[in-house]
C-alpha positions as CSV (number, residue, x, y, z in Angstrom):
1,M,-5.8,-20.7,-12.6
2,K,-2.1,-20.8,-12.0
3,V,-1.3,-18.1,-9.4
4,I,1.7,-16.3,-8.1
5,F,0.8,-15.1,-4.6
6,M,2.4,-12.0,-3.0
7,G,1.7,-11.3,0.6
8,T,3.4,-11.1,4.0
9,P,1.4,-10.7,7.2
10,E,-1.4,-12.7,8.8
11,F,-4.0,-10.6,6.9
12,S,-2.8,-12.3,3.7
13,V,-3.0,-15.9,4.9
14,G,-6.8,-16.4,4.6
15,T,-6.7,-15.4,1.0
16,L,-3.8,-17.8,0.2
17,E,-5.7,-20.6,1.9
18,A,-8.9,-19.7,0.1
19,L,-7.2,-19.8,-3.3
20,I,-5.8,-23.3,-2.5
21,Q,-9.2,-24.6,-1.3
22,A,-10.9,-23.2,-4.4
23,G,-8.7,-25.4,-6.6
24,H,-6.2,-22.7,-7.9
25,E,-2.6,-23.8,-8.4
26,V,-0.4,-21.5,-6.4
27,V,2.9,-22.0,-8.2
28,L,4.9,-19.5,-6.0
29,A,4.5,-17.5,-2.8
30,V,6.4,-14.2,-2.7
31,T,6.9,-12.6,0.7
32,Q,9.2,-10.4,2.7
33,P,12.5,-11.7,4.1
34,D,12.5,-13.3,7.5
35,K,13.0,-10.9,10.4
36,P,14.6,-11.2,13.9
37,K,12.1,-11.1,16.7
38,G,12.3,-10.8,20.5
39,R,15.3,-10.4,22.8
40,G,17.0,-13.5,21.4
41,G,16.8,-12.1,17.9
42,N,15.7,-15.4,16.4
43,M,14.7,-15.2,12.8
44,Q,10.9,-15.5,12.3
45,Y,9.1,-16.6,9.1
46,P,6.4,-14.2,7.8
47,P,3.0,-15.8,8.2
48,V,2.6,-16.3,4.4
49,K,5.8,-18.2,4.3
50,E,4.7,-20.6,7.1
51,T,1.4,-21.2,5.3
52,A,3.0,-21.7,1.9
53,L,5.6,-24.2,3.2
54,A,2.8,-26.1,5.0
55,H,1.2,-26.6,1.6
56,G,4.4,-27.4,-0.2
57,I,4.4,-24.2,-2.2
58,P,7.8,-22.7,-3.2
59,V,8.7,-19.5,-1.4
60,F,10.6,-16.5,-2.8
61,Q,11.8,-13.7,-0.4
62,P,13.4,-10.9,-2.3
63,K,14.7,-7.8,-0.4
64,K,13.8,-5.6,-3.5
65,I,11.3,-7.2,-5.8
66,R,12.1,-4.6,-8.5
67,D,15.8,-5.7,-8.9
68,A,16.4,-7.2,-12.4
69,E,17.5,-10.6,-11.1
70,N,14.3,-10.9,-8.9
71,I,12.1,-10.1,-11.8
72,E,13.8,-12.8,-13.9
73,E,13.2,-15.2,-11.0
74,L,9.5,-14.6,-11.2
75,R,9.5,-15.4,-14.9
76,K,10.6,-19.0,-14.1
77,Y,7.1,-19.6,-12.7
78,P,4.5,-19.3,-15.5
79,A,1.2,-18.1,-14.1
80,D,-2.2,-16.8,-15.3
81,V,-2.4,-14.1,-12.6
82,M,-0.7,-12.6,-9.6
83,V,-2.6,-12.0,-6.4
84,V,-1.2,-9.3,-4.2
85,I,-2.4,-8.6,-0.6
86,A,-0.4,-6.7,1.9
87,F,2.9,-7.7,0.3
88,G,4.8,-4.6,1.5
89,Q,6.8,-3.6,-1.7
90,I,5.8,-1.5,-4.7
91,L,5.7,-3.5,-7.9
92,P,7.4,-2.2,-11.1
93,Q,5.5,-2.2,-14.4
94,E,7.4,-5.2,-15.7
95,I,5.8,-7.3,-12.9
96,L,2.3,-5.7,-13.3
97,D,2.4,-6.8,-17.0
98,M,4.0,-10.2,-16.5
99,T,0.8,-12.5,-16.5
100,P,-2.2,-12.5,-18.8
101,Y,-4.6,-11.3,-16.0
102,G,-2.0,-8.9,-14.5
103,C,-1.8,-8.3,-10.8
104,I,-5.0,-8.4,-8.7
105,N,-4.8,-6.6,-5.4
106,V,-7.1,-7.3,-2.4
107,H,-7.3,-3.9,-0.5
108,A,-9.0,-3.5,2.9
109,S,-11.2,-0.6,2.2
110,L,-14.0,0.5,-0.1
111,L,-11.9,2.2,-2.6
112,P,-11.3,5.0,-3.4
113,K,-11.6,5.6,0.3
114,Y,-8.6,4.9,2.5
115,R,-5.8,4.3,0.0
116,G,-2.6,3.5,1.8
117,A,-0.9,1.2,4.3
118,A,-3.3,1.2,7.2
119,P,-6.9,1.5,6.0
120,I,-8.3,-0.8,8.7
121,Q,-7.2,1.2,11.7
122,W,-8.0,4.6,10.1
123,A,-11.5,3.5,9.4
124,V,-12.1,2.8,13.1
125,M,-10.3,6.0,14.2
126,N,-12.3,8.1,11.9
127,G,-15.6,6.7,13.0
128,E,-16.7,4.9,9.8
129,Q,-19.8,2.8,10.2
130,V,-19.1,0.7,7.2
131,S,-15.9,-0.5,5.7
132,G,-15.1,-3.4,3.4
133,V,-12.7,-4.9,0.8
134,T,-12.1,-4.0,-2.8
135,T,-10.3,-6.1,-5.4
136,M,-8.6,-4.0,-8.1
137,Q,-6.4,-4.3,-11.2
138,M,-3.1,-2.9,-10.0
139,D,-1.4,-0.1,-11.9
140,A,1.7,2.0,-11.2
141,G,-0.1,4.2,-8.7
142,L,-0.7,3.6,-5.0
143,D,-4.0,1.8,-4.7
144,T,-5.3,3.7,-7.8
145,G,-6.1,0.8,-10.2
146,D,-9.4,-0.1,-11.7
147,M,-11.9,-1.6,-9.2
148,L,-13.2,-5.1,-9.9
149,L,-15.5,-6.2,-7.0
150,K,-16.4,-4.9,-3.6
151,T,-17.9,-6.2,-0.4
152,E,-19.1,-4.2,2.6
153,V,-18.6,-5.0,6.3
154,V,-20.6,-3.1,9.0
155,L,-18.5,-2.0,12.0
156,D,-19.6,-2.9,15.5
157,P,-19.9,0.1,17.9
158,K,-17.0,-1.3,19.8
159,E,-15.0,-2.4,16.8
160,T,-11.2,-2.5,17.2
161,G,-8.5,-2.4,14.7
162,G,-7.9,-6.1,15.5
163,S,-11.5,-7.3,15.2
164,L,-12.0,-5.4,11.9
165,H,-8.7,-6.8,10.6
166,D,-10.1,-10.3,11.1
167,K,-13.5,-9.6,9.6
168,L,-11.9,-8.0,6.5
169,A,-9.3,-10.8,6.1
170,Q,-12.2,-13.3,5.8
171,A,-14.2,-11.0,3.5
172,G,-11.1,-10.4,1.3
173,A,-10.5,-14.1,1.0
174,R,-14.0,-14.8,-0.3
175,L,-13.9,-11.8,-2.6
176,C,-10.6,-12.8,-4.1
177,V,-11.9,-16.2,-5.1
178,E,-15.0,-14.6,-6.5
179,T,-12.9,-12.1,-8.5
180,L,-10.8,-14.8,-10.1
181,K,-13.9,-16.7,-11.0
182,G,-15.4,-13.6,-12.6
183,L,-12.3,-12.7,-14.5
184,E,-12.1,-16.2,-16.0
185,A,-15.8,-16.0,-17.0
186,H,-15.4,-12.4,-18.3
187,T,-18.3,-11.2,-16.1
188,I,-16.5,-8.4,-14.4
189,T,-16.4,-4.9,-15.8
190,P,-13.5,-2.9,-14.2
191,Q,-14.5,0.6,-12.9
192,K,-12.2,3.6,-12.7
193,Q,-11.6,5.2,-9.4
194,G,-12.5,8.8,-8.7
195,E,-10.7,11.1,-6.2
196,S,-10.4,9.7,-2.7
197,P,-12.7,11.4,-0.2
198,T,-10.4,10.5,2.6
199,E,-6.8,11.3,3.5
200,Y,-4.1,8.8,2.6
201,A,-4.2,6.0,5.3
202,R,-0.6,6.5,6.4
203,M,1.4,3.8,8.1
204,L,1.0,3.5,11.9
205,D,3.7,4.3,14.4
206,K,3.9,4.1,18.1
207,H,3.9,7.9,18.5
208,L,0.4,8.0,17.0
209,G,-0.9,6.4,20.2
210,N,0.2,9.1,22.5
211,I,-3.2,10.5,23.7
212,C,-3.8,14.2,23.4
213,W,-6.3,14.9,26.1
214,E,-7.3,18.2,24.5
215,R,-9.1,16.2,21.8
216,P,-12.8,15.3,22.2
217,A,-13.6,12.2,24.2
218,E,-15.2,10.5,21.2
219,E,-12.1,10.9,19.1
220,I,-9.9,9.5,21.9
221,E,-12.2,6.6,22.4
222,R,-12.0,5.8,18.7
223,L,-8.2,6.2,18.8
224,I,-8.0,3.6,21.6
225,R,-10.1,1.1,19.6
226,G,-8.4,1.7,16.3
227,L,-4.9,1.2,17.7
228,N,-5.9,-2.0,19.6
229,P,-3.9,-4.3,19.5
230,W,-1.0,-2.4,17.8
231,P,0.6,0.0,18.4
232,S,-1.9,0.8,21.2
233,A,-3.0,4.1,22.7
234,Y,-1.2,5.3,25.8
235,T,-0.7,8.2,28.3
236,G,1.7,9.2,31.0
237,W,1.0,8.1,34.6
238,E,3.4,8.9,37.4
239,G,6.3,8.9,35.1
240,K,5.3,5.6,33.5
241,V,3.5,4.7,30.3
242,M,-0.1,3.5,30.8
243,K,-1.6,1.8,27.8
244,I,-5.3,2.2,27.6
245,W,-7.2,-0.7,26.0
246,E,-10.9,0.2,26.6
247,A,-12.8,3.3,27.5
248,E,-16.2,4.8,27.5
249,V,-17.4,8.3,26.5
250,I,-19.3,10.0,29.4
251,P,-21.3,13.2,29.0
252,Q,-19.9,16.3,30.8
253,E,-22.0,17.1,33.8
254,A,-19.9,19.5,35.9
255,E,-17.7,22.4,35.0
256,P,-14.8,21.1,32.9
257,A,-11.4,20.7,34.4
258,A,-8.1,20.9,32.6
259,P,-7.7,18.2,29.9
260,G,-6.0,15.1,31.3
261,T,-7.2,15.6,34.8
262,V,-8.8,12.7,36.7
263,V,-12.1,14.1,37.8
264,R,-13.7,11.0,39.4
265,V,-12.6,7.6,40.5
266,E,-15.2,4.8,40.6
267,K,-15.0,1.1,41.5
268,D,-14.7,-0.1,37.9
269,G,-12.7,2.8,36.3
270,F,-11.7,6.5,36.5
271,L,-13.0,9.4,34.5
272,V,-10.6,11.7,32.7
273,Q,-11.4,15.2,31.4
274,T,-10.9,15.7,27.7
275,G,-11.2,18.7,25.4
276,N,-14.9,17.9,25.1
277,G,-16.6,15.4,27.4
278,L,-15.2,12.8,29.8
279,L,-13.5,9.5,29.1
280,K,-13.9,6.6,31.5
281,V,-10.9,4.3,31.4
282,T,-12.1,0.7,31.9
283,A,-9.1,-1.5,30.8
284,L,-5.4,-0.7,30.9
285,Q,-1.9,-1.9,31.2
286,I,1.3,-0.6,32.9
287,P,4.9,-1.7,32.3
288,G,5.7,-5.2,33.6
289,K,2.0,-6.1,34.0
290,K,-0.6,-7.8,31.9
291,R,-3.7,-6.0,30.6
292,M,-6.3,-5.7,33.4
293,D,-9.7,-4.2,34.1
294,A,-9.4,-0.8,35.6
295,G,-11.2,-2.0,38.7
296,A,-8.5,-4.5,39.4
297,F,-5.9,-1.9,38.7
298,L,-7.5,0.5,41.2
299,R,-7.4,-2.1,44.0
300,G,-3.6,-2.2,43.7
301,Y,-2.5,1.2,42.5
302,S,-3.4,4.8,43.4
303,V,-5.3,7.0,41.0
304,K,-6.8,10.1,42.7
305,E,-9.0,12.9,41.7
306,G,-7.0,15.9,40.5
307,M,-4.2,13.7,39.1
308,V,-3.1,14.8,35.7
309,L,-2.3,12.2,33.0
310,G,-0.2,12.9,29.9
311,G,3.2,13.5,28.5
312,E,5.5,11.1,26.7
């Protein structure tokens, strides 16, 4: 097939490469504009742009895809289908209807669960045991189009947002190739979506990572994993921000202290009281330092029983 590919972040790259390897002709890659990064403000290419240029594929980077001149630019590239994966802009009906096979979206959840911008991280934070990828025929709604194919991925007990991201990116790449093959062969029967059993997987922001120690230890531990590597979970420690990268849930044995209180310090970590149970912090990071095991941190910094963590 001739394909117009729309995607922006690293999650999209595997699917673009899989389409190329499967013999499809990607006639255009559409991605978000370059953005400044770092203190120097140097402009950085989106990952999809880097990959497309490496394969000699033309790149189009509209600020607003729905503007009339941008829609006309797409018409210059005749294609059989558009493949959309984490593009970052809502497509108007004119684009949805532009190619014979329409727009096929690769979505990182088992729809209708976790419609929205951050399905990967919310699946981890909500304690899902199984996630997956769905390909769907896009419509004017937000992740509401007819489902085409699905594939499941089982979550590891210590799954992080980052590790699940990588698993689903690989699964999505394979599923997209399988979906285009099925569409060409007319062996796929689209299925309507029902109502979503989960809340909209809203976009992540840094404030989401501020740990509320009144929450149960299990919820906080999932928050830490779900927001690893970005935007990360954190708490206040001696007027500084302490990022917490790894933690373990410990059953409550003694009378509970106030949430956020350090109740015990061990060689390899320290235990913090939550609203239900204890959380043992085993890997962390403080400003100006690299991520480290809690044991290494405790050899250089003071954390004492009775200390209270929390605050912005």
